[in-house]
Each structure stands twice: as C-alpha cells, then as structure tokens.
C-alpha positions in Angstrom: 7.8 38.3 54.7 9.1 35.6 57.2 11.9 33.1 56.6 9.7 30.3 55.9 8.0 32.1 53.0 11.3 33.0 51.6 12.6 29.5 51.6 9.4 28.5 49.9 9.8 31.3 47.2 13.7 30.1 46.7 12.5 26.5 46.0 10.3 27.7 43.4 12.9 29.5 41.6 14.0 27.2 38.9 11.3 28.8 36.5 14.5 30.3 34.6 16.3 27.8 32.1 20.0 28.3 33.4 21.9 25.1 33.0 25.2 24.8 34.7 28.0 22.5 33.8 27.2 19.6 36.1 23.7 19.9 35.0 24.7 19.6 31.2 26.8 16.8 32.4 24.1 14.8 34.0 21.8 15.3 31.1 24.4 14.0 28.7 25.0 11.3 31.0 21.5 9.9 30.6 21.6 10.1 27.1 24.7 8.0 27.2 23.4 5.5 29.4 20.1 5.2 27.2 22.1 5.1 23.8 24.5 2.5 25.3 21.3 0.2 25.5 21.1 0.0 21.7 24.6 -1.8 21.9 23.4 -4.6 23.5 21.1 -5.9 20.6 19.3 -9.3 20.6 18.9 -9.4 16.9 16.1 -11.6 15.5 17.8 -13.4 12.5 15.7 -14.3 9.5 15.4 -17.8 8.5 17.9 -19.2 5.8 16.4 -19.7 2.2 15.4 -23.2 2.1 17.1 -25.4 -0.6 15.1 -27.1 -3.2 15.9 -30.4 -4.7 16.9 -30.1 -8.3 17.5 -33.0 -11.0 21.4 -33.3 -11.7 21.2 -33.0 -15.6 18.4 -32.2 -18.5 19.7 -35.0 -20.7 22.4 -37.5 -20.6 25.1 -34.8 -21.0 26.9 -33.1 -18.0 28.5 -30.5 -20.1 28.1 -27.0 -18.2 28.2 -25.1 -21.2 24.7 -23.3 -22.1 23.4 -21.1 -24.7 21.6 -19.1 -21.9 25.1 -17.6 -21.3 25.4 -16.5 -24.9 25.0 -12.9 -25.7 21.9 -12.1 -27.9 24.0 -10.7 -30.6 25.9 -14.1 -30.7 22.8 -16.2 -30.9 20.8 -13.9 -33.5 22.9 -13.1 -36.3 20.2 -11.4 -38.4 21.3 -7.6 -38.1 17.6 -6.4 -38.7 16.5 -8.8 -35.6 19.4 -7.1 -33.5 18.4 -3.6 -34.2 14.7 -4.4 -33.3 15.9 -5.8 -30.0 18.2 -2.8 -29.2 15.1 -0.4 -30.1 12.9 -2.2 -27.8 15.3 -2.1 -25.0 15.4 1.6 -25.4 12.0 2.5 -25.9 9.6 -0.3 -24.5 7.1 1.0 -22.3 6.8 -2.0 -20.1 10.7 -1.6 -19.3 10.3 1.8 -18.5 7.6 1.2 -16.2 9.8 -1.7 -14.6 12.7 1.2 -14.1 10.4 3.2 -12.1 9.5 0.0 -10.1 13.2 0.1 -9.2 13.1 3.5 -8.2 10.1 3.1 -5.8 11.9 0.1 -4.0 15.0 2.2 -3.8 13.0 5.3 -2.3 11.6 2.5 0.2 15.0 1.6 1.0 16.0 5.0 1.9 13.1 5.5 4.3 14.1 2.5 6.2 17.8 3.7 6.4 16.3 7.1 7.8 14.4 5.1 10.4 17.7 4.2 12.1 18.9 7.7 12.6 17.2 10.3 14.8 14.7 12.6 13.3 15.4 16.0 14.0 13.1 18.8 13.4 13.7 22.5 13.6 10.8 24.0 15.7 9.7 27.5 16.1 6.6 27.4 18.8 4.7 30.1 20.4 1.9 29.9 22.9 0.0 31.6 25.8 -1.7 30.4 29.0 -3.6 32.3 31.3 -3.8 30.4 34.4 -6.9 30.4 36.8 -5.8 32.0 40.1 -6.9 29.2 42.1 -4.6 26.8 40.4 -1.2 25.5 41.2 0.4 27.6 38.4 -1.8 30.4 39.3 -0.6 30.6 43.0 3.0 29.6 42.1 3.6 32.3 39.6 2.0 34.9 41.8 4.0 33.7 44.8 7.2 33.6 42.5 6.9 37.3 41.6 6.8 38.1 45.2 10.3 36.9 45.6 13.0 39.6 46.2 15.1 37.5 43.9 12.6 38.0 41.1 12.7 41.4 39.1 12.4 43.1 35.7 12.3 40.6 33.1 12.3 37.7 35.2 8.7 38.5 36.5 6.0 35.9 35.2 3.3 37.8 33.4 -0.2 36.6 33.4 -1.5 35.7 30.6 1.9 33.7 30.2 3.6 33.3 26.8 5.7 30.6 26.0 8.4 30.8 23.0 10.5 28.0 21.8 13.3 28.0 19.2 15.3 25.3 18.5 15.4 21.6 17.8 13.4 18.5 18.7 14.3 14.9 18.1 12.8 11.4 18.5 15.0 8.5 17.9 14.0 4.8 18.1 17.1 2.9 19.4 17.2 -0.6 17.3 17.8 -2.9 20.2 16.2 -5.8 18.9 17.5 -5.4 15.0 13.8 -4.6 14.0 14.8 -1.5 12.1 17.7 -3.1 10.5 15.7 -6.1 9.4 13.2 -3.6 7.9 16.2 -1.9 5.9 17.4 -5.3 4.9 14.1 -6.5 3.5 13.8 -3.1 1.6 17.1 -3.6 0.2 16.3 -7.4 -0.6 13.2 -6.2 -2.6 15.3 -3.5 -4.5 17.4 -6.5 -5.7 14.1 -8.3 -6.4 12.8 -5.1 -8.5 16.0 -5.4 -10.6 15.8 -9.0 -11.2 12.0 -8.2 -12.3 13.6 -5.6 -14.7 15.8 -8.6 -16.2 13.0 -10.6 -16.5 11.2 -8.2 -18.8 14.4 -7.8 -20.7 14.6 -11.7 -21.3 11.0 -11.8 -22.3 10.9 -8.8 -24.6 14.1 -10.1 -26.2 12.3 -13.3 -26.8 9.0 -12.1 -27.9 10.8 -9.6 -30.4 12.4 -12.7 -31.9 9.2 -14.5 -32.0 7.2 -12.0 -33.7 10.3 -11.3 -36.0 10.6 -14.9 -37.4 6.8 -15.4 -37.3 6.7 -12.4 -39.8 9.6 -14.0 -41.8 7.3 -17.1 -41.8 4.3 -15.1 -43.0 6.5 -13.5 -45.8 7.5 -16.9 -47.0 3.8 -18.3 -46.8 2.8 -15.1 -48.8 5.4 -16.1 -51.5 4.4 -19.7 -51.6 0.7 -18.7 -52.0 1.4 -16.3 -54.8 3.6 -18.9 -56.8 0.8 -21.4 -56.3 -1.7 -18.7 -57.3 0.0 -18.3 -60.7 0.4 -21.9 -61.3 -3.4 -22.2 -60.7 -4.1 -19.5 -62.9 -2.3 -21.2 -65.8 -4.3 -24.3 -64.9 -7.6 -22.5 -65.2 -6.4 -21.0 -68.6 -5.4 -24.6 -69.7 -8.6 -26.2 -68.6 -10.4 -23.6 -70.6 -8.8 -24.4 -73.7 -9.5 -28.1 -73.1 -13.2 -27.3 -72.7 -13.2 -25.2 -75.9 -11.6 -28.5 -77.3 -14.3 -30.6 -75.6 -12.1 -32.8 -73.7 -13.3 -31.6 -70.5 -16.6 -30.2 -69.2 -17.7 -26.9 -67.4 -17.6 -28.8 -64.0 -13.7 -29.0 -64.6 -13.5 -25.3 -65.3 -15.5 -24.4 -62.0 -13.3 -26.8 -59.9 -10.1 -25.1 -61.0 -11.4 -21.7 -60.5 -12.9 -22.4 -57.1 -9.4 -23.5 -56.2 -7.7 -20.6 -57.5 -10.2 -18.3 -55.6 -9.6 -20.5 -52.4 -5.8 -19.6 -52.7 -6.4 -15.9 -53.4 -8.4 -16.0 -50.0 -5.4 -17.5 -48.2 -3.2 -14.6 -49.7 -5.9 -11.9 -48.0 -5.5 -13.6 -44.6 -1.8 -13.8 -44.7 -1.5 -10.1 -45.7 -3.6 -9.3 -42.6 -1.6 -11.6 -40.3 1.5 -9.7 -41.4 -0.3 -6.4 -40.6 -1.1 -7.5 -37.0 2.5 -8.8 -36.4 4.2 -5.7 -37.4 1.9 -3.6 -35.4 2.7 -6.1 -32.3 6.2 -5.5 -32.9 5.9 -1.7 -33.3 3.8 -1.6 -30.0 6.9 -3.6 -28.2 9.1 -1.0 -29.9 7.4 1.9 -28.4 6.1 3.6 -31.5 3.3 3.9 -34.0 2.5 1.4 -36.7 4.9 1.4 -39.6 6.6 -1.1 -41.9 9.1 -3.5 -40.4 12.4 -4.0 -42.1 13.4 -7.6 -42.7 16.4 -9.7 -43.6 16.5 -13.0 -45.6 14.1 -15.3 -45.8 13.3 -17.7 -42.9 14.3 -20.6 -45.4 17.7 -19.1 -45.7 18.0 -18.6 -41.8 20.3 -21.1 -40.2 19.3 -23.3 -37.0 22.2 -24.3 -34.8 23.2 -27.8 -35.3 23.6 -28.5 -31.8 22.4 -26.3 -28.7 24.0 -26.9 -25.2 21.5 -26.4 -22.3 24.1 -26.8 -19.4 23.1 -28.2 -15.9 19.6 -27.5 -14.0 21.5 -25.8 -11.1 22.5 -23.0 -13.3 19.1 -22.0 -13.5 19.4 -20.6 -10.0 22.1 -18.3 -11.4 20.7 -17.3 -15.0 16.8 -17.2 -14.8 15.6 -13.8 -13.6 12.1 -15.2 -12.4 13.9 -17.7 -10.3 16.3 -15.0 -8.9 13.4 -12.7 -8.4 11.4 -15.2 -6.5 14.4 -16.2 -4.6 14.7 -12.5 -3.2 11.0 -12.2 -2.6 11.5 -15.3 -0.5 14.6 -13.7 1.4 12.7 -10.6 2.2 9.5 -12.5 3.3 11.5 -14.3 5.7 13.1 -11.0 7.1 9.5 -9.7 7.5 8.7 -12.7 9.7 11.5 -11.5 11.9 10.5 -8.0 11.8 6.9 -9.1 12.9 8.4 -11.3 15.8 10.3 -8.2 17.1 7.1 -6.2 17.1 6.2 -7.9 20.3 9.1 -6.5 22.2 9.4 -3.1 24.0 11.0 -0.2 22.0 13.2 2.2 23.4 12.6 5.7 22.1 14.8 8.8 23.2 12.8 12.3 22.6 15.6 15.1 23.5 15.3 18.8 22.5 17.8 22.0 22.6 17.0 25.5 22.0 15.8 29.0 23.5 12.9 28.9 25.6 11.5 31.9 27.3 8.1 33.7 28.3 9.4 37.1 26.8 10.5 37.6 23.3 13.1 40.2 24.5 14.8 37.4 26.5 14.5 34.5 24.0 18.0 34.8 22.6 19.6 35.4 26.3 22.1 32.7 26.9 20.3 32.1 30.1 17.3 31.2 27.9 19.1 28.4 26.7 17.1 25.0 27.6 18.0 21.4 26.6 16.5 18.2 27.9 16.1 14.4 27.1 13.3 11.9 27.6 13.8 8.2 27.3 11.3 5.3 27.8 10.3 1.7 26.9 6.9 1.2 25.3 5.8 -2.4 25.2 2.6 -3.6 23.5 0.0 -4.8 26.0 -3.6 -4.4 24.8 -2.8 -4.5 20.9 -1.2 -7.9 20.9 -4.0 -9.4 19.0 -3.1 -7.0 16.0 0.5 -7.9 16.2 -0.5 -11.7 16.3 -2.5 -11.1 13.3 0.4 -9.3 11.6 2.8 -12.0 12.6 0.4 -14.8 11.2 0.2 -12.9 7.8 3.7 -12.3 7.4 4.4 -16.2 8.1 1.6 -17.0 5.5 3.4 -14.7 3.0 6.8 -16.4 3.5 5.3 -19.5 2.9 3.7 -18.4 -0.1 6.9 -17.0 -1.4 8.8 -20.3 -0.8 5.9 -21.8 -3.1 6.3 -19.3 -5.6 10.1 -19.9 -5.4 9.6 -23.6 -5.9 7.2 -23.1 -8.7 9.6 -20.8 -10.7 12.3 -23.6 -10.3 9.7 -26.4 -11.7 8.4 -24.2 -14.4 12.2 -23.3 -15.5 13.4 -27.2 -15.6 10.1 -28.2 -17.2 10.6 -25.4 -20.0 14.0 -26.5 -20.6 13.3 -30.1 -21.2 10.4 -29.6 -23.4 12.1 -27.1 -25.9 15.1 -29.1 -25.8 12.9 -32.4 -26.9 11.1 -30.0 -29.2 14.3 -28.9 -31.0 15.2 -32.5 -31.8 11.8 -33.5 -32.6 10.9 -30.8 -35.1 14.5 -31.2 -36.7 13.2 -34.7 -37.7 10.0 -33.4 -38.7 11.5 -30.7 -41.0 13.6 -33.5 -42.6 10.5 -35.7 -43.5 8.6 -32.7 -44.8 11.3 -31.7 -46.9 11.2 -35.1 -48.6 7.2 -34.9 -48.8 7.3 -31.4 -50.4 9.9 -32.9 -53.0 7.7 -35.9 -53.8 4.5 -34.0 -53.8 6.1 -31.5 -56.4 7.0 -34.3 -58.6 3.5 -35.7 -58.1 1.9 -32.3 -59.3 4.2 -32.2 -62.5 3.3 -35.7 -63.3 -0.5 -35.0 -62.7 -0.2 -32.0 -65.1 1.5 -33.8 -67.8 -1.0 -36.9 -67.5 -3.8 -34.5 -67.6 -2.6 -32.7 -70.8 -2.3 -36.2 -72.4 -5.7 -37.4 -71.1 -4.2 -39.8 -68.7 -5.5 -38.3 -65.4 -8.5 -36.4 -64.3 -8.8 -32.8 -63.3 -9.7 -34.0 -59.9 -6.1 -35.7 -59.7 -4.6 -32.5 -60.8 -6.5 -30.2 -58.2 -5.7 -32.8 -55.4 -2.0 -32.6 -56.5 -1.6 -29.0 -56.6 -3.8 -28.6 -53.2 -1.4 -31.0 -51.6 1.9 -29.2 -52.4 0.3 -26.0 -51.4 -0.5 -27.3 -48.0 2.7 -29.4 -47.8 4.8 -26.2 -48.4 3.0 -24.1 -46.0 3.3 -26.6 -43.3 7.1 -27.0 -44.0 7.4 -23.2 -43.5 5.1 -23.6 -40.3 7.8 -26.3 -39.0 10.8 -23.9 -39.7 9.1 -21.0 -37.7 8.3 -23.7 -34.9 12.1 -24.4 -34.9 13.3 -20.9 -34.4 10.4 -20.3 -31.6 11.6 -23.4 -29.9 15.1 -22.3 -30.0 14.0 -18.7 -28.7 12.0 -20.3 -25.9 14.9 -22.5 -24.9 17.3 -19.4 -24.8 14.5 -17.7 -22.5 13.9 -20.8 -20.4 17.9 -20.9 -19.8 17.8 -17.2 -18.7 19.4 -15.7 -21.9 18.9 -12.2 -23.2 19.8 -10.2 -20.3 23.4 -9.2 -19.2 
C-alpha cells in the first residue's frame, strides 16, 4: 500500500465516535450561540383590552353600596332556602361539569408551559444496513477496513448494524414570544373558565331562590283556593236550603255548584305545579324527586324596604359573565399576536447524546459516546396562505370577543335598571292590591248578607266570591314577583358567589 492510499484511509478514519475535549467545547459553543439568540426576543405584544363607556349611575343615587356585595346568607334569611342553596353548590351536576372544564383549561395551560422547555426523549434504537458494493458507503467501508489502524472490534461489518442508546431532544427557542403568548392565552382561559364556574354559581343561587319562592307562592295559592272552596261549599248548602224554601230556583244551585267545581279544578292545577317545581329543585340539587321542606309562608316573608345597587362601574368587578367575557377578549387578543408571529422564522435545536456503535460489545465503551446538535431557522414560504387565513380568523374571533364583552356589559346595566324599577313598581302594585283584597272581602260578606235577606241576587254573590279569589291569587303572584325581582337584581349585580 503506497503513501497516498494510507493518507486516504487516515482521512476516512472518523467512523469511531471519540470526542476530545476541544471537540466537546466546540459543540457546546455552538449550542451556546444558538441559545443566546433566544435572548434577543422581539415579542409581539397583544393589544390592550378596549375601554367600554358606561353610565355613571343607575339612578340618581351615587352610593357605592350594593346588595351584589352581600353574602347570600345575609340577603336570604330563610334557613330552608340557605340549606337548599348549599346542597346545590355541593351536588349540582352543571357545577361539577364546570369544574371539569376548569381542569381541561389547566391541562391546556400545562401543555403550553411544556412547549417552552426542550422535549427530551430516551431513545433505544437498533438498525442494520447492507451497503451495495458500488456505493460510497460500500467502497468507503471496504477501504477503511484495509487500514492498518483498524483491527478487531473496529472493523466495519457488512451488513452494518447501528445501535444507539441515549437521549434526543427538540427545542424551539421562543425568539418572537410566540410560545409565551400561547401560554399567556391558555392561562387567561383558565381564569375565564373559573369565571364561568362563578357564573354558574350565581345563576344556580338565583334559580334555587326563584323556585323556592315560587313553591311558597303555590303553597299560599293552594291555601287560598281551599279556603274559598270551603266558603263556596257552604254557599252551595245555603242556596239548596233557599231552593227548598222556594226563594231561589234550580239555576242558582247550578251556578253555585259550577263555581265550586271550577275552584276545585284550580286546586288540582296548583298541586301539579307544586310537583313540577319540586322536581325542578331536586334536579338542581342533583337528586331524585322527593318532598322539599319549606319555611314560613310567602306572606310572612319580608322584602327589604330599601335596596342599594351601587355604581355601574362595579359590574365590571362583580358580574362573572362580564369578567368571563373580558378574559375571553384578552385571550383572543393574545391569539392575534400568536398568529402574527407564525409568519416569522422559528429557531429549533435538536441535540442528542448517547452511546452509538455498530457492535453491541462496544456499545458502552467510553469511546462510543456520541453527541451532537443541529440548529436551524425554518421560515414559512409556500404555506403563507394558510397562515393568512389563520390570522384573519383570529382577528375576527377577537372582534367577536369584543362584541360579546360589550353585549355582556349592556345586558348587565339593562337588567339592573329593569329590576330596580320593578322593585319600586311592584311595591306600589302590592299596596294597591292589599286595599283591593280588603275591599272585595267586605263586598263578599255584604253580598252574602244581602242574598240571605233577599236584597241581592245569587249572581252578585257568585261574582263577589270569584272577585275575592282572583284578587287574593293576584296578590300572592305580586308578592312572588317582588321576590323574583329582588333575586334577579341580586344576580344582575353579580351576587351569589364569593
């Protein structure tokens, strides 16, 4: 073998992965340079949340006190209602679903956190290649084996196995802030999901209270119907006596009896409504149908004489739906920044370290230690149309989130004003109805006395009795509406969650 052949074989020698200290220094130097590029970040900052103009006050009052800040146990004094709300908060299925949504959003946040760190995989790989004789690898390996410096375990077999045991990593350096913005959007959506849970708590509290007072109102209606039914039964007995005495005809008996049947039919309807409301409550409590325990009658329940609503600006802090819409808007704005950064090149490092050999016997030999790194910038060229479409979609979603935010604020202010006015108006209605019921009861008593003495017709008695029943039922309905308006105002002000 001549000198030129020996020099050629020596040039092909680095088949054995033996790293000296200066080679290691060079490799880590390249890694340090590429990593340092991540320090020169050009972060695409999301747009700030737009400000939405709001009215200064709900009414002429500028008092910042609000019943929305009250604990539900302070506003609702009925212990049976408090117990129902507590049971619902512990067992309601919608609330449990909301908690799982929070867990999903937290898991997504963990995924985005992991994207900022290198992914490291333990690798155990084995392969084999049989190189053709008339290929570069085939001829090169043949010539290498002829070198006097290659002997024993260092000779390259054909077919050539390839064994690797070590670690491989992929790491995208966040030079544009894209990955951090994704993490920020995911974290904001965690907060939004928590506000969604608070929204369910607020709505659930209001719905339990609404159904409870509806149940009390139905109980009161049932009591009124039964009292009137007893009065009408006595009237039927009286008119039968008068018929026997020849003072009235059979027609009067039929009219009084028909009215009694009508009142009894109302009793059946109210009983069914009670069953339905109880079942609705049980569903919200996460349990099968069973009787609902009630406290004092709705007629004995007290409505606060004065109710404070605070200032409209406080809705941004208290109402969960507004807070959730604001978080969604923030996340959508961050998504726009992420979509904008997608157009820029991404820097990726793919280092590896491990034992690499074509013989199992030498795999764990220190001379088989191999390591390396590859860094590269990849910029989108032919797929920019897809990136533009994604960017346009995120911009549209951001605008949609802004409109949802505005809508939530408009709805909140409107609901508060409507329920504030409702409390005032229904309080006046209740006062007038109380006077109406008192007057109609006197009229019914007078008509009975006149009918007994022959100075009033049976139709006047029937009309008076029916008017009393209708007025008493309307009075209970107004009392129920007052409580429902108070509950809706409490919900509209963001009350019910802590």
